[in-house]
VEXDREN-2710 file (C-alpha; in Angstrom, 1 decimal):
% VEXDREN-2710
k/r/px/py/pz
1/MET/-80.9/-16.1/-139.9
2/ALA/-78.3/-17.9/-137.7
3/GLY/-75.7/-15.4/-138.9
4/SER/-77.9/-12.5/-138.0
5/ARG/-78.6/-13.9/-134.5
6/ASP/-74.9/-14.2/-133.9
7/ILE/-74.4/-10.6/-134.9
8/LEU/-77.2/-9.5/-132.6
9/ARG/-75.7/-11.4/-129.7
10/ARG/-72.4/-9.6/-130.3
11/ILE/-74.1/-6.2/-130.5
12/ARG/-75.8/-6.9/-127.1
13/SER/-72.5/-8.0/-125.6
14/VAL/-70.7/-4.8/-126.8
15/LYS/-73.5/-2.6/-125.5
16/ASN/-73.2/-4.3/-122.1
17/THR/-69.5/-3.6/-122.1
18/GLN/-70.1/0.0/-123.2
19/GLN/-72.4/0.5/-120.2
20/ILE/-69.6/-0.8/-117.9
21/THR/-66.9/1.4/-119.4
22/LYS/-69.2/4.5/-119.3
23/ALA/-69.9/3.8/-115.6
24/MET/-66.2/3.4/-114.8
25/LYS/-65.5/6.6/-116.6
26/ALA/-68.1/8.4/-114.6
27/VAL/-66.8/6.9/-111.3
28/SER/-63.2/7.8/-112.1
29/ALA/-64.1/11.4/-113.1
30/SER/-66.0/11.8/-109.8
31/LYS/-63.1/10.4/-107.7
32/LEU/-60.5/12.4/-109.8
33/LYS/-61.9/15.8/-108.5
34/LYS/-61.2/14.8/-104.9
35/ALA/-57.9/13.2/-105.6
36/GLN/-56.7/16.2/-107.7
37/ALA/-57.7/18.6/-104.9
38/ALA/-55.7/16.6/-102.3
39/MET/-52.7/16.3/-104.7
40/LEU/-52.7/20.1/-105.4
41/ALA/-52.9/20.8/-101.7
42/ALA/-49.9/18.6/-101.0
43/ARG/-47.6/20.1/-103.7
44/PRO/-46.8/23.5/-102.2
45/TYR/-45.9/22.1/-98.8
46/ALA/-43.8/19.4/-100.4
47/ASN/-41.9/21.8/-102.6
48/MET/-41.3/24.2/-99.7
49/LEU/-39.9/21.3/-97.6
50/VAL/-37.5/20.4/-100.4
51/SER/-36.4/24.0/-100.7
52/VAL/-35.9/24.6/-96.9
53/LEU/-34.2/21.3/-96.2
54/GLY/-32.1/21.6/-99.3
55/ASN/-30.8/25.0/-98.0
56/LEU/-30.4/23.5/-94.6
57/ALA/-28.4/20.5/-96.0
58/ALA/-26.1/23.0/-97.7
59/ARG/-25.1/24.5/-94.3
60/ALA/-25.6/21.8/-91.7
61/PRO/-22.6/19.4/-91.1
62/ARG/-23.4/15.9/-92.3
63/GLU/-22.8/14.4/-88.9
64/TYR/-25.7/16.3/-87.4
65/HIS/-28.1/13.6/-88.6
66/PRO/-27.8/10.2/-90.4
67/LEU/-30.3/11.2/-93.1
68/LEU/-27.8/13.8/-94.3
69/ALA/-25.0/11.3/-94.5
70/HIS/-23.4/10.5/-97.9
71/ARG/-22.1/7.0/-98.3
72/GLY/-21.5/6.8/-102.1
73/CYS/-24.1/4.9/-104.2
74/ARG/-23.2/1.2/-104.0
75/ARG/-26.5/0.1/-102.5
76/ILE/-29.6/1.7/-104.0
77/GLU/-33.2/1.2/-103.1
78/PHE/-36.2/2.0/-105.4
79/LEU/-39.7/2.7/-104.2
80/VAL/-41.9/2.1/-107.2
81/ILE/-45.5/3.3/-107.0
82/THR/-48.1/1.5/-109.2
83/SER/-51.8/0.7/-108.8
84/ASP/-53.8/-2.2/-107.4
85/ARG/-56.2/-2.3/-110.3
86/GLY/-55.8/-2.3/-114.1
87/LEU/-58.0/-0.8/-116.8
88/CYS/-56.0/2.5/-116.7
89/GLY/-54.2/2.4/-120.1
90/ALA/-50.4/2.6/-120.0
91/PHE/-50.3/3.9/-116.5
92/ASN/-48.6/0.9/-114.9
93/THR/-46.7/-0.1/-118.1
94/ASN/-44.9/3.2/-118.3
95/ILE/-43.9/3.1/-114.6
96/MET/-42.5/-0.4/-114.8
97/LYS/-40.6/0.3/-118.1
98/ARG/-38.9/3.3/-116.4
99/ALA/-38.2/1.3/-113.2
100/VAL/-36.7/-1.7/-115.0
101/ALA/-34.6/0.6/-117.3
102/LEU/-33.3/2.5/-114.2
103/TYR/-32.7/-0.8/-112.4
104/HIS/-30.5/-2.2/-115.2
105/GLU/-28.8/1.2/-115.6
106/LYS/-27.7/1.1/-112.0
107/LYS/-26.9/-2.6/-112.2
108/ILE/-24.4/-2.0/-115.0
109/ASP/-22.7/0.6/-112.8
110/GLY/-22.1/-2.2/-110.2
111/CYS/-24.7/-1.1/-107.6
112/ASP/-26.6/-3.5/-105.3
113/LEU/-30.3/-2.9/-105.8
114/THR/-33.4/-3.5/-103.8
115/LEU/-37.0/-2.9/-104.8
116/ASN/-40.0/-1.7/-102.7
117/ILE/-43.3/-1.8/-104.5
118/VAL/-46.6/0.0/-103.9
119/GLY/-49.5/-1.6/-105.7
120/ARG/-50.5/-5.1/-106.8
121/LYS/-49.8/-4.5/-110.5
122/GLY/-46.2/-3.6/-110.0
123/ARG/-45.7/-6.5/-107.6
124/ASP/-47.2/-9.0/-110.0
125/TYR/-45.2/-7.6/-113.0
126/LEU/-41.8/-7.9/-111.2
127/THR/-42.7/-11.3/-109.6
128/ARG/-43.4/-12.8/-113.0
129/ARG/-40.0/-11.6/-114.2
130/ASP/-38.1/-13.0/-111.2
131/TYR/-37.1/-9.7/-109.7
132/SER/-36.5/-9.8/-106.0
133/ILE/-38.9/-7.6/-104.0
134/ARG/-37.8/-6.6/-100.5
135/LYS/-41.2/-5.2/-99.4
136/ASP/-44.6/-4.5/-101.0
137/TRP/-47.7/-2.6/-100.0
138/THR/-51.1/-3.3/-101.5
139/GLY/-54.7/-2.2/-100.9
140/ILE/-53.7/1.5/-100.8
141/SER/-55.5/2.6/-104.0
142/GLY/-58.7/4.3/-103.2
143/HIS/-58.0/4.3/-99.5
144/LEU/-55.0/6.6/-99.3
145/ASN/-54.2/8.5/-96.2
146/TYR/-51.1/9.9/-94.5
147/SER/-50.6/6.9/-92.3
148/HIS/-49.7/4.9/-95.4
149/ALA/-46.9/7.3/-96.2
150/GLN/-45.7/7.1/-92.6
151/THR/-45.5/3.3/-92.7
152/ILE/-43.6/3.3/-96.0
153/ALA/-41.3/6.1/-95.0
154/SER/-40.5/4.6/-91.6
155/GLU/-39.3/1.4/-93.4
156/ILE/-37.1/3.5/-95.8
157/ILE/-35.7/5.7/-93.0
158/GLU/-34.8/2.7/-90.8
159/ASN/-32.9/1.0/-93.7
160/TYR/-31.0/4.2/-94.4
161/ILE/-30.1/5.0/-90.8
162/ASN/-28.9/1.4/-90.4
163/ALA/-26.7/1.9/-93.4
164/GLU/-28.4/-0.9/-95.4
165/VAL/-28.8/1.4/-98.4
166/ASP/-26.9/4.4/-99.6
167/GLU/-29.5/6.1/-101.8
168/VAL/-33.3/5.9/-102.1
169/TYR/-35.3/6.8/-105.3
170/VAL/-39.0/7.1/-105.6
171/ILE/-40.5/6.3/-109.1
172/TYR/-44.1/7.5/-109.7
173/ASN/-46.4/9.1/-112.2
174/GLU/-46.7/12.9/-111.8
175/PHE/-50.1/14.3/-112.6
176/LYS/-50.2/16.9/-115.4
177/THR/-53.7/16.6/-116.7
178/ALA/-56.3/13.8/-117.0
179/LEU/-54.8/13.1/-120.4
180/SER/-51.2/13.4/-119.5
181/GLN/-48.9/11.9/-116.8
182/THR/-45.1/12.0/-116.6
183/VAL/-43.0/9.3/-115.0
184/ILE/-40.7/10.8/-112.4
185/ALA/-37.7/9.2/-110.7
186/GLU/-36.3/11.4/-108.0
187/LYS/-33.9/10.8/-105.2
188/ILE/-35.3/11.4/-101.7
189/LEU/-32.3/10.2/-99.6
190/PRO/-29.8/11.5/-98.9
191/ILE/-31.2/15.0/-98.8
192/GLU/-29.3/17.1/-101.2
193/PRO/-28.4/20.8/-101.2
194/PRO/-29.6/23.0/-104.1
195/LYS/-27.7/22.4/-107.3
196/THR/-26.8/26.1/-107.9
197/GLU/-25.6/28.9/-105.6
198/VAL/-28.6/31.0/-106.7
199/GLU/-31.0/28.5/-105.2
200/ILE/-29.3/28.8/-101.8
201/SER/-31.0/31.5/-99.8
202/SER/-28.8/34.1/-98.1
203/GLY/-28.2/34.2/-94.4
204/ASP/-28.1/31.3/-91.9
205/TYR/-30.5/29.5/-89.7
206/ILE/-30.9/29.9/-86.0
207/TYR/-31.8/26.6/-84.4
208/GLU/-34.0/26.4/-81.4
209/PRO/-33.7/24.3/-79.3
210/GLY/-30.7/23.0/-81.3
211/PRO/-29.7/21.7/-84.7
212/GLU/-30.0/18.0/-83.7
213/ALA/-33.5/18.4/-82.2
214/VAL/-34.7/20.4/-85.2
215/LEU/-33.3/17.9/-87.8
216/ASP/-34.6/14.9/-85.8
217/THR/-38.1/16.3/-86.4
218/LEU/-37.8/17.9/-89.8
219/LEU/-35.9/15.3/-91.8
220/PRO/-38.1/12.2/-91.1
221/LYS/-41.2/14.5/-91.7
222/HIS/-39.6/15.5/-95.1
223/VAL/-39.2/11.9/-96.2
224/GLU/-42.8/11.1/-95.1
225/PHE/-44.3/14.0/-97.0
226/GLN/-42.3/13.3/-100.2
227/VAL/-43.6/9.8/-100.1
228/TYR/-47.1/11.1/-99.4
229/ARG/-46.9/13.6/-102.2
230/ALA/-45.7/10.8/-104.6
231/LEU/-48.7/8.6/-103.5
232/ARG/-51.1/11.5/-104.1
233/GLU/-49.7/12.3/-107.5
234/SER/-49.9/8.6/-108.4
235/GLU/-53.5/8.3/-107.2
236/ALA/-54.6/11.3/-109.3
237/SER/-52.7/10.0/-112.3
238/GLU/-54.2/6.6/-112.0
239/LEU/-57.8/8.0/-112.0
240/GLY/-57.0/10.3/-114.9
241/ALA/-55.5/7.5/-116.9
242/ARG/-58.5/5.2/-116.1
243/MET/-61.0/7.9/-117.0
244/THR/-59.2/8.5/-120.4
245/ALA/-58.9/4.7/-121.1
246/MET/-62.6/4.1/-120.3
247/ASP/-63.6/7.1/-122.5
248/ALA/-61.6/5.6/-125.4
249/ALA/-63.1/2.2/-124.7
250/SER/-66.6/3.6/-124.8
251/ASN/-65.9/5.4/-128.1
252/ASN/-64.4/2.1/-129.5
253/ALA/-67.5/0.2/-128.4
254/LYS/-69.8/2.8/-130.1
255/GLU/-67.8/2.5/-133.3
256/MET/-68.0/-1.3/-133.1
257/ILE/-71.7/-1.3/-132.5
258/GLY/-72.1/0.9/-135.7
259/LYS/-70.1/-1.6/-137.7
260/LEU/-71.9/-4.6/-136.3
261/THR/-75.3/-3.0/-137.0
262/LEU/-74.4/-2.3/-140.6
263/LYS/-73.2/-6.0/-140.9
264/TYR/-76.5/-7.2/-139.3
265/ASN/-78.6/-5.1/-141.7
266/LYS/-76.6/-6.5/-144.7
267/ALA/-77.0/-10.1/-143.4
268/ARG/-80.7/-9.5/-142.8
269/GLN/-81.2/-7.9/-146.2
270/ALA/-79.4/-10.8/-147.9
271/ALA/-81.6/-13.3/-146.0
272/ILE/-84.8/-11.5/-147.1
273/THR/-83.6/-11.3/-150.7
274/LYS/-82.8/-15.0/-150.7
275/GLU/-86.3/-15.8/-149.3
276/LEU/-87.9/-13.6/-152.0
277/MET/-85.9/-15.2/-154.7
278/GLU/-87.0/-18.7/-153.5
279/ILE/-90.7/-17.5/-153.4
280/ILE/-90.5/-16.1/-156.9
281/GLY/-88.7/-19.2/-158.1
282/GLY/-91.4/-21.4/-156.7
283/ALA/-94.1/-19.2/-158.2
284/GLU/-92.5/-19.4/-161.6
285/ALA/-92.2/-23.2/-161.3
286/LEU/-96.0/-23.5/-160.7
287/LYS/-96.9/-21.7/-163.9
END
């Protein structure tokens, strides 16, 4: 019965793992509702800021503010948003594949590149592959608030104003559903005008107290909120990916328990049959 005991031990181990994955799924589902509500609340304001400041950038002279300045694209900075924890399927893998592919694409074009990383998983991934990381932020997952976006954005804005970088891209997972996330790489600096004439609203803006004062307030706020929106999207995507991964793990555990139980029953039946044959053989020998 040694074989049967080993199988029973494995069944207990898989059941314990299944309890953990079920608990993690329930926790992720609970947190996802709150994260999804915060993410959906941030989207309209972020989209409106993009629209308004895009129209403003199409009209305002570039010298009004350094965040509107175009300096080519020789020095590019990436802000890559990952998670601090794993067990969320391909969430971090998809992000890092896209970031590395874009990194090498820009490298081939002769650009100087710097990397900013949010999340322990992204930092560890790039460190193991000898990528140079200028700045990283960890410990944000599960504790996200607007001050984190302000800290990250202030670093980006300072580098751009000091002409240390010419373009800034943010790479993150955009939340679609709990089962689906899309990797997005979008440029947040310099602020670009709408791509088509149709998108540019008619009329002009009246600045009060003046264009410089208005832009000094709006443009940094725009960068902060685009970073905040990306962090919120990433948080909801992470929880959705973890909930889906844990659900799949629980189902796999259930399937494995069924197979092991069948194997245990076969081993137990074989052992019983063997014992019966030995008893019958002994009885026949005594006749």
